[in-house]
NUDRENKOL-338391 format. One line per 3 residues: number of its first residue (from 1); their letters; for each residue x, y, z of C-alpha. Coordinates in Angstrom, 1 decimal. Layout:
N
NUM	A	X Y Z | ...
***
This chain:
58
1	MPD	56.1 19.3 4.0 | 53.2 18.5 1.6 | 49.7 18.5 3.0
4	RRQ	48.2 15.0 3.7 | 44.9 16.0 2.0 | 46.7 16.8 -1.2
7	HWL	48.5 13.5 -1.1 | 45.2 11.6 -0.5 | 43.5 13.6 -3.3
10	ASA	46.3 12.8 -5.8 | 46.3 9.2 -4.8 | 42.5 9.0 -5.3
13	FVL	42.8 10.7 -8.7 | 45.5 8.2 -9.9 | 43.5 5.3 -8.7
16	VAV	40.3 6.5 -10.5 | 42.3 7.0 -13.6 | 43.8 3.5 -13.6
19	VSV	40.4 2.0 -12.9 | 38.8 4.1 -15.7 | 41.5 2.9 -18.2
22	AGL	41.1 -0.7 -17.2 | 37.3 -0.4 -17.5 | 37.5 1.2 -21.0
25	VSI	39.9 -1.5 -22.2 | 37.6 -4.2 -20.9 | 34.6 -2.5 -22.7
28	AGG	36.6 -2.0 -25.8 | 37.9 -5.6 -25.8 | 34.3 -7.0 -25.5
31	WVQ	34.8 -8.6 -22.1 | 32.2 -6.5 -20.5 | 29.0 -5.1 -22.0
34	VGS	27.6 -2.0 -20.3 | 24.7 0.1 -21.3 | 25.4 3.7 -22.1
37	EVL	23.2 4.9 -19.3 | 25.1 3.0 -16.7 | 28.4 4.2 -18.2
40	GLA	27.3 7.8 -18.1 | 26.1 7.5 -14.5 | 29.4 5.9 -13.4
43	VGA	31.4 8.7 -15.1 | 29.2 11.4 -13.6 | 29.4 9.9 -10.2
46	MLI	33.3 9.8 -10.3 | 33.5 13.4 -11.5 | 31.2 14.5 -8.6
49	LLF	33.2 12.5 -6.1 | 36.5 14.0 -7.2 | 35.0 17.5 -7.3
52	WAG	33.6 17.1 -3.8 | 36.9 15.7 -2.4 | 38.7 18.6 -4.1
55	IRG	36.6 21.4 -2.6 | 36.1 19.7 0.8 | 39.7 20.4 1.8
58	R	39.5 24.1 1.1
***
């Protein structure tokens, strides 16, 4: 039986991927204008959260 933490981490990763693609499409389409600093901070925060969630279960 799969570990519940692995399932949660995989679900979170897929959710972040879908939100990221939707955000990039909205930025590329011109619907949303975001400064590069804000975009960099958001990407960095997501990477840190995913890394933290991945190592927390070990």
